[in-house]
Residue, then its C-alpha position, 0 to 999 in steps of 0.5 A: x121772122x128769121x128762126x136762126x141766130x146764126x148759120x153754118x152752111x146747112x146748119x144753124x143755131x135757132x132761137x127756138x133752141x136757145x129760148x128752150x135751153x135758157x128756160x131749162x137752165x134758169x129753172x134748174x138754177x132756181x130749183x136747185x137753190x130752193x131744194x137746198x133749203x130742205x137739204x135735198x142733195x144737189x146731185x139728186x136735183x141735177x139727175x132728176x132735172x136731166x132725166x125729166x128734161x130728156x124724157x119730157x122733150x121726147x114726150x112733148x115731141x111724141x104727143x105732137x107727132x101722134x096728133x099730126x101723124x098723117x103728115x109725119x107718117x110720110x115725112x118720118x125723118x122730120x120727126x127728129x127735127x125738134x129744133x124746127x118746133x113741134x113740142x106739145x107742152x102737155x105731152x112733156x108734162x105727162x112724161x116729166x111727171x112720170x119721171x119725177x114720180x118714179x125717181x122720187x119714190x126710188x130715193x124716198x123723197x116727197x113727190x109733192x114737195x118736188x112738184x111744189x119746188x118745180x112749179x113756179x120755175x116750170x112756168x118760167x121756162x114755159x114763158x121763155x119757151x114761147x118766144x121760140x114760137x115767135x121766131x118760128x112763126x108758130x103758135x099764133x092765133x086768128x087773123x087780125x089787123x094792124x090797127x087792132x094790135x096797135x090798139x092793145x098798148x101792151x103789145x110791143x111794135x116788134x111783136x106786131x111786125x113779127x106777126x105779119x106773116x105773108x102779108x097778114x097780121x095774126x093774134x100773138x097768142x104766144x105772147x099772151x101765154x108767155x105773159x100769163x105764165x110769167x104772172x103765174x110765177x109771181x103768184x106762186x112765189x107769193x103763195x110760197x110765203x104763206x106760213x101754213x102752206x101745205x104740200x101740193x098747193x103750189x103744184x095745184x095752183x100751177x095746174x089751175x093757173x096754167x090750164x085756165x089761161x091755156x084754155x082761153x088762149x087755145x080758143x084763139x089759136x089756129x094750129x091746135x092739135x085736134x081730137x075730132x072736133x075738139x081742141x086737145x089742149x082745151x080738153x087736157x086743160x079742163x082735166x088738169x084744172x080739176x085735178x089741181x082744184x081737187x089737190x088744193x082742196x084735199x090739202x086744205x082739209x088736212x091738219x093745220x100744222x101737218x104736211x106743211x111745205x116750209x117744214x123739213x120734217x115733211x121731206x120723207x112724206x111719200x104720198x101724192 
């Protein structure tokens, strides 16, 4: 696949950058719209998203570079070439979460409410971002055959042909994860309609849903970040799944009519 949409001499616009930017813009639009229902100021959301994205990208890149330090220690300048790929979502999530906690505490806004508002649209951005991996010919899985890919009717032909890299067909794990994230968006938005939905249950569902899918999809990938003999993404997925499950269960135990997502009076609740 050609990673560039257009080129201008030595420079160009990559599909990777466009898909990530599109995901960020769409997420921002939906987050701002949802936050308005709770009288959260647009300026707060704009500034929050701006710093979360900036620090999140730095965190995602730093995470990826750390686990590939043997290469980047000898190619230092390439650390800054994020348009060529190499952003680890878990690094971005950890860095972004830190920004959200600090920013919400500063302005006395419920951290859980903001995380709940963001959760489905973060999955939407992730779903779109995976298509950048497709054009960069990365984040694919084990070698397979054309016949096996063709037999899976939900995989379009252009993806099958795009997964032919140097004459070998590979499993389109980027596509699996994109679909999984998109389904997660629908599920969380449906959950959001529950009358007595408590704060924290949407972000808890996000952590469980994404982690469950990522754990199994990661088992198919050949370019995983490793910690010894273990795939780092699977380790983190297990941890995040447990955190999400505990969060959902803890919120269920709280009084039925308190800590509700759909009630504005919970806006100033500060606890996680």
